[in-house]
Wavefront OBJ file of the C-alpha trace (Angstrom):
o trace
v 1.955 -19.106 1.514
v -0.393 -16.159 0.946
v 0.897 -13.497 -1.437
v 2.286 -10.588 0.615
v 0.596 -7.942 -1.543
v -2.802 -9.617 -1.114
v -2.276 -9.898 2.635
v -1.187 -6.240 2.897
v -4.263 -5.094 0.957
v -6.615 -7.130 3.132
v -4.944 -5.891 6.300
v -5.360 -2.275 5.180
v -9.061 -2.835 4.454
v -9.818 -4.843 7.583
v -8.000 -2.420 9.904
v -10.649 0.166 9.019
v -13.434 -2.066 10.350
v -14.234 -1.201 13.991
v -13.432 -3.979 16.491
v -11.785 -6.190 13.865
v -8.963 -8.505 14.807
v -6.671 -10.607 12.614
v -5.717 -14.128 13.606
v -4.449 -17.419 12.232
v -7.228 -19.634 10.875
v -7.267 -23.411 10.422
v -5.689 -22.515 7.103
v -4.660 -18.992 6.105
v -5.589 -15.807 7.976
v -8.966 -14.508 9.090
v -10.430 -11.312 10.447
v -13.128 -11.348 13.078
v -15.440 -9.000 14.917
v -16.006 -10.567 18.308
v -16.756 -14.220 17.411
v -17.830 -13.724 13.764
v -15.435 -14.143 10.828
v -15.984 -11.510 8.133
v -12.904 -12.122 5.955
v -10.705 -15.161 5.314
v -7.814 -15.587 2.893
v -5.940 -18.764 2.026
v -3.769 -20.146 -0.721
v -5.242 -22.856 -2.914
v -3.021 -25.886 -3.668
v -2.370 -24.859 -7.261
v -0.915 -21.547 -6.028
v -3.932 -19.477 -7.026
v -6.139 -17.529 -4.670
v -9.830 -17.994 -4.066
v -11.427 -14.573 -4.491
v -15.001 -13.910 -3.584
v -16.979 -10.804 -4.517
v -17.196 -8.013 -1.950
v -20.489 -7.741 -0.073
v -23.059 -5.370 -1.542
v -22.240 -1.757 -0.688
v -18.551 -2.404 0.031
v -15.906 -1.138 -2.356
v -12.580 -2.906 -2.612
v -9.536 -1.173 -4.113
l 1 2 3 4 5 6 7 8 9 10 11 12 13 14 15 16 17 18 19 20 21 22 23 24 25 26 27 28 29 30 31 32 33 34 35 36 37 38 39 40 41 42 43 44 45 46 47 48 49 50 51 52 53 54 55 56 57 58 59 60 61
C-alpha cells in the first residue's frame, strides 16, 4: 500500500496541473493528461518507494 503522506503530496502537486486526472494503474496510482501518463507511484515489494527525479524546471516540495 502506498504511504498516505506520499500520496497526499503527489495529489496536491498533480491537482495543479491543468487537465490532469488521477486513476488506478496496473499497480499503484497514476496521473494522466488526456492519454499520457506524467506521474506514477507504486510500492516496491520491500516496502520502499521508487523515487525518480523531477523533470527539469519543476520544483517538488
